C-alpha positions in Angstrom: 181.9 57.8 59.7 178.5 56.2 60.5 180.1 52.8 59.9 181.4 52.2 63.5 180.1 53.0 66.9 180.7 56.4 68.1 183.4 56.7 70.7 182.0 56.7 74.3 182.5 60.6 74.8 180.3 61.1 71.8 177.7 58.8 72.9 177.8 60.4 76.3 177.2 63.9 74.7 174.1 62.4 72.6 172.9 60.8 75.8 172.7 64.1 77.7 171.8 66.5 74.8 169.3 64.3 73.0 168.1 61.5 75.2 168.2 63.3 78.4 167.4 67.0 77.4 165.0 66.2 74.7 163.2 62.8 74.8 163.2 62.5 78.7 162.3 66.3 79.0 159.4 66.0 76.8 158.2 62.6 78.2 158.4 64.2 81.9 156.3 67.2 80.8 158.7 70.0 79.9 156.6 72.6 78.4 159.7 74.6 77.4 161.3 71.7 75.4 158.0 70.8 73.7 157.8 74.5 72.6 161.3 74.3 71.2 160.4 71.2 69.1 157.0 72.8 67.9 158.6 75.8 66.8 161.8 74.7 65.0 162.1 74.8 61.2 164.4 71.9 61.2 161.7 69.1 61.5 161.2 67.7 58.0 160.6 64.2 56.3 162.8 63.1 53.6 160.8 62.0 50.5 159.2 61.0 48.5 158.3 57.9 50.3 159.5 54.8 48.5 156.2 53.0 49.3 154.0 55.7 47.7 152.1 54.4 44.4 153.9 55.3 41.2 157.3 55.9 43.0 160.3 54.1 41.6 162.9 54.8 44.3 166.5 55.1 43.4 169.6 56.1 45.4 169.5 59.9 45.9 166.0 60.3 45.2 165.1 61.5 48.8 165.6 65.1 49.5 164.5 67.1 52.5 161.1 68.2 52.3 159.1 70.8 54.4 157.3 69.1 57.3 154.4 71.2 57.3 152.6 73.1 60.2 152.0 70.0 62.0 155.6 68.6 62.0 156.6 69.9 65.5 153.1 68.8 67.1 153.7 65.3 65.4 157.3 65.1 66.7 156.2 66.0 70.3 153.3 63.4 70.2 155.7 60.8 68.7 158.1 61.4 71.6 155.2 61.4 74.1 154.1 58.0 72.6 157.4 56.1 73.4 157.0 53.4 75.6 160.7 52.3 75.9 164.1 53.2 74.7 167.1 51.0 75.0 170.7 52.0 74.8 173.0 49.1 73.8 176.6 48.5 72.8 176.8 48.1 69.3 180.2 46.5 69.1 180.7 42.9 69.9 182.8 42.5 73.0 182.6 46.2 73.9 180.4 47.4 76.8 179.8 51.0 76.6 177.8 51.4 79.7 180.1 49.2 82.2 183.5 49.7 83.5 184.1 46.1 85.0 180.8 45.6 86.9 180.3 49.3 87.8 178.4 51.7 85.7 180.4 54.2 84.0 179.3 57.8 83.2 177.4 56.9 80.2 175.5 54.0 82.0 174.8 56.4 85.0 173.4 59.0 82.7 171.2 56.5 80.9 170.1 54.8 83.9 169.4 58.1 85.8 167.3 59.4 82.9 165.2 56.1 82.7 164.6 56.5 86.5 163.6 60.1 86.0 160.9 58.9 83.5 159.8 56.2 85.8 159.4 58.4 88.9 157.6 60.9 86.7 154.9 58.3 85.8 154.8 57.0 89.3 154.0 60.5 90.7 151.3 60.9 87.9 149.7 57.7 88.9 149.8 58.7 92.7 148.0 62.0 91.7 145.4 60.1 89.5 146.7 61.9 86.4 146.5 60.4 82.9 149.9 59.6 81.4 149.0 61.8 78.5 148.2 64.8 80.3 150.9 67.5 80.6 152.3 67.4 84.2 152.9 70.7 85.7 
């Protein structure tokens, strides 16, 4: 319904499929994941941009538009440029990553993904590689 936070099982699926298998995969140099993003036809902005000169925005004006030949490359570059991503509970009084004082499955998945990115960059630094280079 987009109004209330997703139930924890749905958040866990999102964490695994989008955060870990897409964001973390690209951040840690997965050429296969980057290729999937570069070649998908499903990256498209919604437009027109309400900030464009002469555009008088109204509800329902935005429609999917072709992203152009650079959309996939732009998406990969945007993911690689992320410096931090936070997961937080969106419902006051409800903690989605802890069960008592212990991490639950969602919390473990999130922190394991964060650790994977951190270890990737630590390994790159030890090898003297720049952050932006593809790690093989």
